[in-house]
Each structure stands twice: as C-alpha cells, then as structure tokens.
N, C-alpha and C positions, 0 to 999 in steps of 0.2 A: 504497499496500498506505498503512496508517494501518496505528499500534501509539500503543500509550499506557507509557510508562513514569516509572520517580521520577526526579527529578538525584541525582548523587549529589558530583559534586563542575561546581565551572566553574576553566574559565579565558582569563582574557579576552571576547570573542563566545563563546568554545565551548560544552556543557555537553554531561559527560559521564550517560549515561542510564542506567540498569535498566529490560533490558525486562522489562512486568509478566504479559503471559500470551503464548502463540504461535494464539488463534484467528484474529488477524485474518491468520496466517499460509495456512490454512488456504483460503483465496480469495483469496493470490498464487500465478499464474500460473511468478514466476519458484520454486515452493519445492521442485523441487528438483534448482537451482545455488545452495544456501542454505544454511547452518544450522544453521539458525532446526526446523528439526526434531528436534535435544536437545533434552536433558531441564534445559541448565545450564543457569540466568540469564547472558544474555547485554546486555553494554555497547557502546553504540556512541558516537559526539561524533557531534556537532549544533549546526549552524550558534543562538548562544540573541540569536532574533529578539525572540523578547516578554522581557525580561529576567525567566525565572524565580532562583525561587532553593535552595541545596539543601534536599530532602522534598518542593519541586514536584511535583505527578501532572503531568503534559504529555500531550499526545497532538502527534507529528510523523507527517510522510506524508514517503515514499520510490515515488520513479517508478521500478517493474520495468522497464523498459526500460534506467534506467540502473546499475540493482542487476546489469540483466546483463549487460550491457557491462561492467560492473569486477570481477565473478566470474568474465569472457574474456579479461577483460586479465592477471588475476592468475591463473588459473589455469592456460588456455590458451595462450594467449600462451608462456609461456618454460617450456612442455614441446614448443612449436613448435621455436622456439630447440633446444632442447637435437636434437631428430630434425634437426631442420639443423646 
C-alpha cells in the first residue's frame, strides 16, 4: 500500500506524516480493517530513512499483510482475552 503525505514533525529517526489522500486506500485489500475510510486527516509515524524535513512531501509504503496483522493484534486479541 503506497500513500502520499506531508511531514509535520520529526523525532530522531522518526517522522510524523499527515496522509494527504485516500485514493490509495481504494485498492488496498485491508481497507475494511483500517480506519482509512474516514474523512478526518490521519497522521502516522514512519521511519525517516530518506532524511525528510518538516513540510516535505513524501511517499511511503506499508505491507498490507502487516497492516492486517497489526489490526488483529490491536482489536481481535484483546476481545478474545476478554472472552476467555
């Protein structure tokens, strides 16, 4: 999954990126398990490998399988633990 964004803050080797558009989400297999369908702008923290600075436009990529795994660990695992 590739997306575009603008760097809004830096913290060491990490950058907080505000995602610009959700057009990339339309083709993502994990779109139903993500909060990408919302209208609010999202911010994510990414590893700043390219040395981007604040207000730089960037393109980043996330592995769809890892996104689904993360969603499972964050949502499904606690629900299963509550049931048990």
